[in-house]
C-alpha positions as CSV (number, residue, x, y, z in Angstrom):
1,M,3.7,19.8,-13.5
2,K,0.9,18.6,-15.8
3,I,-0.3,16.2,-13.1
4,F,-0.1,18.8,-10.4
5,K,-2.3,21.2,-12.5
6,L,-4.7,18.3,-13.1
7,F,-5.0,17.8,-9.3
8,V,-5.9,21.5,-8.7
9,I,-8.5,21.4,-11.4
10,G,-9.8,18.1,-10.1
11,C,-10.3,19.5,-6.6
12,F,-12.1,22.5,-7.7
13,C,-14.4,20.6,-10.0
14,L,-15.8,18.5,-7.2
15,S,-19.1,19.6,-5.8
16,Q,-19.2,22.0,-2.8
17,S,-20.5,19.1,-0.7
18,A,-17.6,16.9,-1.5
19,Q,-15.1,19.7,-0.7
20,A,-16.9,20.5,2.5
21,Y,-17.0,16.9,3.5
22,D,-13.2,16.8,3.4
23,L,-12.5,13.4,1.9
24,M,-9.0,13.5,3.2
25,D,-10.3,13.4,6.8
26,V,-12.3,10.3,5.8
27,Y,-9.2,8.8,4.2
28,K,-7.0,9.4,7.2
29,H,-9.6,7.9,9.6
30,L,-9.8,4.7,7.4
31,H,-6.1,4.5,7.0
32,T,-5.5,4.8,10.8
33,N,-8.2,2.2,11.7
34,P,-7.8,-0.8,9.3
35,E,-9.5,-4.1,10.0
36,L,-8.8,-7.6,8.8
37,S,-10.8,-9.7,6.4
38,N,-14.3,-10.6,7.6
39,M,-13.8,-8.4,10.7
40,E,-14.5,-5.0,9.1
41,N,-17.3,-4.2,11.6
42,E,-16.3,-0.6,12.6
43,T,-15.3,0.3,9.0
44,A,-18.7,-0.9,7.7
45,E,-20.7,0.9,10.3
46,Y,-18.7,4.1,9.8
47,L,-19.4,4.2,6.1
48,A,-22.9,2.9,6.3
49,D,-23.8,5.8,8.5
50,K,-22.4,8.2,5.9
51,M,-24.3,6.5,3.1
52,E,-27.6,6.9,5.1
53,D,-26.8,10.6,5.7
54,L,-26.6,11.0,1.9
55,G,-30.1,9.5,1.5
56,F,-29.2,6.0,0.4
57,D,-31.4,3.0,1.5
58,V,-28.7,1.1,3.4
59,H,-28.6,-2.6,4.2
60,R,-26.0,-3.6,6.8
61,S,-24.3,-6.9,7.6
62,F,-24.9,-8.3,4.2
63,G,-22.9,-11.4,3.4
64,G,-21.0,-10.9,6.6
65,T,-19.8,-7.4,7.2
66,G,-20.9,-6.1,3.7
67,V,-23.0,-3.0,3.2
68,V,-25.4,-2.6,0.3
69,S,-26.7,1.0,-0.4
70,I,-29.3,1.8,-3.0
71,L,-30.3,5.2,-4.4
72,R,-33.3,5.2,-6.7
73,N,-33.5,8.3,-9.0
74,G,-36.3,7.6,-11.5
75,P,-36.4,5.2,-14.4
76,G,-33.3,3.9,-16.2
77,K,-30.4,1.5,-15.8
78,T,-29.1,0.0,-12.7
79,I,-25.3,0.5,-12.2
80,M,-23.3,-1.1,-9.4
81,V,-20.2,0.5,-7.9
82,R,-18.1,-1.7,-5.5
83,A,-15.3,-1.0,-3.0
84,D,-13.5,-3.4,-0.8
85,M,-12.9,-2.8,2.9
86,D,-10.3,-5.1,4.4
87,G,-6.7,-4.4,5.4
88,L,-3.7,-6.7,5.6
89,P,-1.6,-8.3,8.4
90,V,1.3,-5.9,7.7
91,L,3.3,-3.7,10.0
92,E,3.2,-0.2,8.5
93,T,6.5,1.5,8.1
94,T,5.5,4.5,6.0
95,G,6.3,7.1,8.6
96,L,3.0,8.9,8.0
97,S,1.7,11.0,10.9
98,F,-1.6,9.0,10.6
99,A,0.1,5.6,10.1
100,S,-1.8,2.6,11.5
101,K,-0.7,1.4,14.8
102,V,-3.5,-1.2,15.0
103,V,-2.8,-4.7,16.3
104,K,-5.7,-7.1,16.2
105,K,-6.5,-10.8,16.2
106,D,-7.4,-12.4,12.9
107,R,-10.4,-14.7,12.5
108,F,-8.2,-17.6,13.8
109,G,-7.3,-15.8,17.0
110,D,-3.7,-14.9,15.9
111,L,-2.4,-11.4,16.7
112,Y,-1.1,-9.2,13.9
113,P,-0.3,-5.6,13.1
114,V,-2.8,-4.3,10.5
115,M,-2.3,-1.9,7.6
116,H,-4.2,-0.8,4.5
117,A,-1.2,-2.0,2.3
118,C,-3.4,-2.6,-0.7
119,G,-5.1,0.8,-0.9
120,H,-8.6,-0.2,0.2
121,D,-8.7,3.0,2.2
122,V,-8.4,4.9,-1.0
123,H,-11.1,2.7,-2.6
124,M,-13.6,3.4,0.1
125,T,-12.9,7.1,0.2
126,T,-13.3,7.4,-3.5
127,F,-16.5,5.3,-3.2
128,L,-17.9,7.8,-0.7
129,G,-16.8,10.8,-2.8
130,T,-18.6,9.2,-5.8
131,A,-21.8,8.8,-3.7
132,I,-21.6,12.4,-2.7
133,E,-21.2,13.6,-6.3
134,M,-24.1,11.5,-7.5
135,T,-26.4,12.7,-4.8
136,D,-25.4,16.3,-5.3
137,N,-26.2,16.0,-9.0
138,L,-29.5,14.1,-9.2
139,E,-30.7,16.2,-12.0
140,D,-27.9,15.0,-14.2
141,W,-28.9,11.3,-14.3
142,S,-31.8,8.9,-13.9
143,G,-31.8,5.3,-12.8
144,T,-30.8,3.1,-9.8
145,L,-27.4,3.4,-8.2
146,L,-26.3,0.2,-6.3
147,M,-23.2,0.8,-4.2
148,I,-21.7,-2.1,-2.3
149,L,-18.9,-2.2,0.3
150,Q,-17.4,-5.6,0.2
151,P,-15.5,-7.5,2.9
152,A,-12.8,-10.1,2.7
153,E,-11.4,-9.4,-0.8
154,E,-7.9,-10.2,0.5
155,I,-8.9,-13.8,1.2
156,S,-11.1,-14.2,-1.9
157,H,-14.4,-14.7,0.1
158,G,-16.2,-11.4,0.0
159,A,-17.7,-11.3,-3.5
160,K,-18.6,-15.0,-3.2
161,D,-20.3,-14.5,0.2
162,M,-22.3,-11.4,-1.0
163,L,-23.5,-13.3,-4.1
164,K,-24.4,-16.3,-2.0
165,Y,-26.3,-14.1,0.4
166,G,-28.4,-13.0,-2.6
167,L,-26.9,-9.7,-3.9
168,F,-28.5,-10.2,-7.3
169,D,-31.7,-11.8,-5.9
170,K,-32.6,-9.3,-3.2
171,F,-31.5,-6.2,-5.2
172,P,-31.9,-5.0,-8.8
173,I,-29.6,-6.8,-11.2
174,P,-27.1,-4.3,-12.6
175,D,-26.6,-3.4,-16.2
176,Y,-23.0,-2.7,-15.4
177,N,-20.5,-3.4,-12.6
178,L,-17.7,-0.9,-11.8
179,A,-14.8,-0.8,-9.5
180,L,-11.3,0.7,-9.3
181,H,-8.0,-0.4,-7.7
182,V,-5.0,1.7,-6.8
183,N,-1.8,1.0,-8.8
184,S,1.5,1.6,-7.1
185,A,3.4,1.6,-10.4
186,M,1.3,4.5,-12.0
187,P,1.6,8.2,-11.0
188,A,-1.3,9.7,-9.2
189,G,-3.3,11.8,-11.7
190,T,-3.5,9.0,-14.2
191,V,-5.8,6.0,-14.7
192,G,-5.4,2.8,-16.6
193,I,-7.9,0.5,-18.4
194,T,-7.3,-3.1,-19.5
195,S,-9.7,-4.4,-22.1
196,G,-10.5,-8.2,-21.8
197,Y,-8.7,-10.3,-19.2
198,A,-7.3,-7.9,-16.6
199,L,-6.5,-10.0,-13.6
200,A,-5.8,-13.7,-13.2
201,N,-7.4,-16.9,-11.9
202,V,-5.5,-17.6,-8.6
203,D,-5.3,-21.0,-7.0
204,S,-3.4,-22.2,-4.0
205,V,-2.2,-25.8,-4.2
206,D,-0.6,-27.9,-1.4
207,I,1.5,-31.0,-2.2
208,T,2.5,-33.5,0.5
209,V,5.4,-35.6,-0.7
210,K,5.8,-38.8,1.4
211,G,8.8,-41.0,1.7
212,I,10.3,-43.8,3.7
213,G,12.7,-42.3,6.2
214,G,16.0,-43.6,7.6
215,H,19.6,-42.8,8.4
216,G,21.3,-40.3,6.1
217,A,24.3,-42.7,5.9
218,Y,22.2,-45.4,4.3
219,P,20.0,-43.8,1.7
220,Q,19.6,-47.1,-0.2
221,T,17.3,-48.2,2.6
222,T,15.0,-45.2,2.2
223,K,12.8,-43.4,-0.3
224,D,14.0,-39.8,0.1
225,P,11.1,-37.3,0.0
226,I,13.5,-34.3,-0.3
227,V,15.0,-35.6,-3.5
228,L,11.5,-36.5,-4.8
229,A,10.2,-33.1,-3.9
230,S,13.1,-31.4,-5.7
231,Q,12.4,-33.5,-8.8
232,I,8.7,-32.5,-8.6
233,V,9.6,-28.8,-8.3
234,L,11.7,-29.0,-11.5
235,A,9.2,-31.1,-13.3
236,L,6.4,-28.6,-12.6
237,Q,8.4,-26.0,-14.5
238,T,7.7,-27.8,-17.7
239,I,3.9,-27.3,-17.5
240,V,4.1,-23.6,-18.5
241,S,7.0,-24.0,-20.9
242,R,5.8,-27.2,-22.6
243,E,2.1,-27.7,-22.1
244,V,0.7,-24.2,-22.3
245,D,0.3,-22.4,-25.6
246,A,3.2,-19.9,-25.9
247,Q,0.7,-17.2,-26.7
248,D,-1.3,-17.9,-23.5
249,S,-0.2,-16.9,-20.0
250,A,0.3,-19.0,-16.9
251,V,2.3,-19.1,-13.7
252,V,3.2,-22.1,-11.5
253,T,5.3,-21.0,-8.6
254,V,6.4,-23.1,-5.7
255,G,6.5,-20.5,-2.9
256,S,7.2,-22.8,0.0
257,I,9.1,-26.1,0.6
258,H,9.5,-27.6,4.1
259,G,10.9,-31.0,5.1
260,G,13.5,-32.7,7.2
261,A,14.7,-32.2,10.8
262,K,18.4,-33.0,11.0
263,H,21.6,-33.3,8.9
264,N,21.8,-37.1,9.0
265,I,18.1,-38.0,9.0
266,I,16.1,-38.8,5.8
267,G,12.6,-37.8,6.8
268,E,9.2,-39.1,6.0
269,E,7.5,-36.0,4.5
270,V,8.0,-32.8,2.6
271,K,5.4,-30.1,2.1
272,L,5.1,-27.8,-1.0
273,Q,2.9,-24.8,-1.4
274,L,2.1,-23.4,-4.8
275,T,0.4,-20.4,-6.4
276,V,-1.1,-21.2,-9.8
277,R,-2.3,-18.4,-12.1
278,S,-4.0,-18.2,-15.5
279,Y,-6.6,-16.2,-17.4
280,S,-8.9,-18.7,-19.1
281,D,-10.8,-21.4,-17.3
282,E,-9.5,-23.9,-19.8
283,T,-5.9,-23.1,-19.0
284,R,-6.6,-23.2,-15.3
285,N,-8.0,-26.7,-15.5
286,K,-5.1,-27.8,-17.6
287,L,-2.6,-26.5,-15.0
288,L,-4.3,-28.2,-12.1
289,K,-4.6,-31.5,-13.8
290,S,-1.0,-31.4,-14.9
291,I,0.2,-30.6,-11.4
292,K,-1.6,-33.7,-10.0
293,R,-0.4,-35.9,-12.8
294,I,3.3,-34.9,-12.5
295,A,3.3,-35.2,-8.7
296,K,1.7,-38.6,-8.6
297,N,3.8,-40.1,-11.4
298,M,7.0,-38.7,-10.1
299,G,6.2,-40.6,-6.9
300,R,5.7,-43.8,-9.0
301,V,9.1,-43.2,-10.8
302,A,10.7,-43.0,-7.3
303,G,9.3,-46.4,-6.6
304,L,6.7,-45.4,-3.9
305,P,3.8,-47.7,-3.2
306,D,0.3,-46.3,-4.0
307,N,-0.4,-45.4,-0.4
308,K,2.8,-43.3,-0.3
309,L,2.2,-41.3,-3.5
310,P,2.2,-37.5,-3.2
311,V,-1.1,-36.0,-2.2
312,V,-2.2,-32.9,-4.1
313,E,-4.8,-30.6,-2.4
314,L,-6.5,-27.6,-4.0
315,Q,-7.2,-25.1,-1.2
316,N,-10.5,-23.2,-0.9
317,E,-8.9,-19.9,-1.8
318,Y,-9.8,-19.7,-5.5
319,T,-10.1,-16.2,-7.1
320,P,-11.5,-16.2,-10.6
321,S,-10.0,-14.1,-13.3
322,T,-11.4,-10.7,-14.0
323,F,-12.6,-10.0,-17.5
324,N,-13.2,-6.3,-18.4
325,D,-16.0,-6.1,-21.0
326,P,-14.3,-4.6,-24.1
327,K,-17.2,-2.4,-25.1
328,L,-17.6,-1.0,-21.6
329,S,-13.8,-0.5,-21.5
330,S,-13.8,1.5,-24.7
331,K,-16.6,3.7,-23.5
332,A,-15.0,4.2,-20.2
333,M,-11.7,5.4,-21.9
334,I,-13.7,8.1,-23.6
335,Y,-15.7,9.1,-20.5
336,M,-12.6,9.3,-18.3
337,G,-10.7,11.1,-20.9
338,N,-13.4,13.7,-21.0
339,A,-13.1,14.0,-17.2
340,I,-9.4,14.3,-16.7
341,G,-7.8,14.6,-20.1
342,K,-7.3,11.7,-22.5
343,E,-3.5,12.0,-22.1
344,N,-4.0,10.8,-18.5
345,V,-6.0,7.7,-19.4
346,V,-3.8,4.9,-20.7
347,S,-4.3,1.3,-21.9
348,T,-2.7,-1.1,-19.5
349,P,-1.6,-4.8,-20.0
350,P,-3.2,-7.6,-18.0
351,V,-1.5,-8.7,-14.7
352,M,-1.2,-12.0,-12.9
353,G,-2.5,-10.5,-9.7
354,G,-6.0,-11.6,-8.4
355,E,-9.1,-9.7,-7.5
356,D,-12.5,-11.3,-6.6
357,F,-14.4,-8.4,-8.4
358,G,-14.5,-10.8,-11.3
359,R,-17.1,-13.0,-9.6
360,Y,-19.8,-10.3,-10.1
361,G,-19.5,-10.9,-13.9
362,R,-19.6,-14.7,-13.7
363,T,-23.1,-15.1,-12.5
364,I,-25.9,-16.4,-14.8
365,E,-26.7,-12.8,-15.6
366,K,-23.2,-12.2,-17.1
367,V,-23.2,-8.5,-16.1
368,P,-20.6,-6.5,-18.1
369,G,-17.9,-5.3,-15.7
370,L,-14.9,-3.0,-15.5
371,I,-12.3,-2.6,-12.8
372,Y,-9.7,0.1,-13.7
373,W,-6.4,1.2,-12.3
374,L,-6.1,4.4,-10.3
375,G,-2.5,5.8,-10.3
376,A,-1.4,6.2,-6.7
377,A,2.4,6.9,-6.7
378,D,3.5,10.3,-5.8
379,P,4.4,11.9,-9.2
380,D,7.7,13.3,-8.1
381,E,8.8,10.1,-6.4
382,F,7.6,8.1,-9.4
383,E,9.7,10.3,-11.8
384,N,12.8,10.1,-9.5
385,S,12.5,6.3,-9.2
386,R,12.2,6.0,-13.0
387,K,15.4,8.1,-13.6
388,E,17.3,6.2,-10.9
389,G,16.1,2.8,-12.2
390,R,14.6,1.7,-8.9
391,Q,11.2,0.3,-8.0
392,M,8.5,2.1,-6.1
393,P,7.1,0.2,-3.1
394,S,4.5,-2.2,-4.3
395,L,1.1,-3.1,-3.1
396,H,1.2,-5.2,0.1
397,S,4.5,-3.5,1.0
398,P,4.8,-2.0,4.5
399,F,6.3,1.1,2.7
400,F,3.3,1.6,0.4
401,K,2.3,5.2,0.7
402,P,-0.2,6.5,-2.0
403,N,-0.5,10.1,-2.8
404,A,-4.1,10.1,-1.7
405,S,-4.6,13.9,-2.0
406,I,-4.1,13.5,-5.8
407,A,-5.5,10.0,-6.4
408,I,-8.8,10.4,-4.5
409,P,-10.1,13.4,-6.5
410,I,-9.1,11.7,-9.7
411,G,-10.8,8.5,-8.6
412,V,-14.0,10.4,-7.8
413,K,-14.0,12.3,-11.0
414,T,-13.4,9.3,-13.3
415,M,-15.9,7.1,-11.5
416,T,-18.6,9.7,-11.3
417,K,-18.2,10.7,-14.9
418,T,-18.3,7.0,-16.0
419,V,-21.4,6.2,-13.9
420,T,-23.3,9.3,-15.0
421,S,-22.4,8.8,-18.7
422,L,-23.6,5.2,-18.6
423,F,-26.9,6.2,-17.0
424,N,-27.3,8.7,-19.9
425,E,-26.4,6.5,-22.8
């Protein structure tokens, strides 16, 4: 009941323009028309037009399909607000009347159903709502508002491409970077802030295990890559348990193993695919070096010649960890508490998920940043699932169905309050 009351207050506290704009119509449009990474052309144009209507100086096709919007409102700080735009190759099964039925080719030409299964539609709608509130209340702040719509977050290219294209060279360098992300495990009406490391370094590693094939009845004449791959999988588990400080956090997961063709044939090759996660760069480097060392030396133990040793390849999909500036996090807790009630703003632990927002704080300027969690689960369903001991549908699930009518006003209020308060420090 408390959260429902908060929603009503939140709606009526938004400006008349924001209410008249009907952000839910925007949300439903975005939800129904998702686009895949680096292909967010219609989404970018749709939102760029709206930002221009609000009076922003808009730069389109920046770093691919990105959009940079600037609003100068006198002297003061520069604050950046970022939202991501891409959907996922997921077939939506939420049963919503406005569910996505989109099927599109990805950048490689393969056909997939597309869904906003990670809540980027909520992010973009909240972004637009924040822009509306800031332009409706120009007398309440002074400075430069830099708002960016970023492509390709899901494939970890968007932030890198926008920075490479000159985001901090062609536009004012921010004093603060801000973003939010929906959280399927928090009830709508609440927000969560993690101080320090919030999201992880994410690496994808491929290992090709070679062997000497032959007949399954005469294994002594072969070097079995399936046995060797199995030994490598087990040996990799000792990295986290025996090489990483117990007070640190790391993950080495073998998510895929493929090899062999028939019952009685010992093949020539097995392929492993790993996801590797950490927080500090030091731990990341240790994990990657240990994976290579273990794979190579297990091949030597198996008696393979040097030209048959396992090949370890780091894929170009690295997402750096996201570090929330502790001072900024503490201030945001106060500002957001003032906006929606401090009981609805909680401290949250770090997670091993990845988000390329962290790149904006890793440039030479070292801009303090914060990405916070926006509760998205329907409050009643959340409470029922808690009582019944079951999990709510997670992000990236075809069943993920945020309660956008509660979450979006809360996102707009918390982001607007934080941005305005930082301008007025």
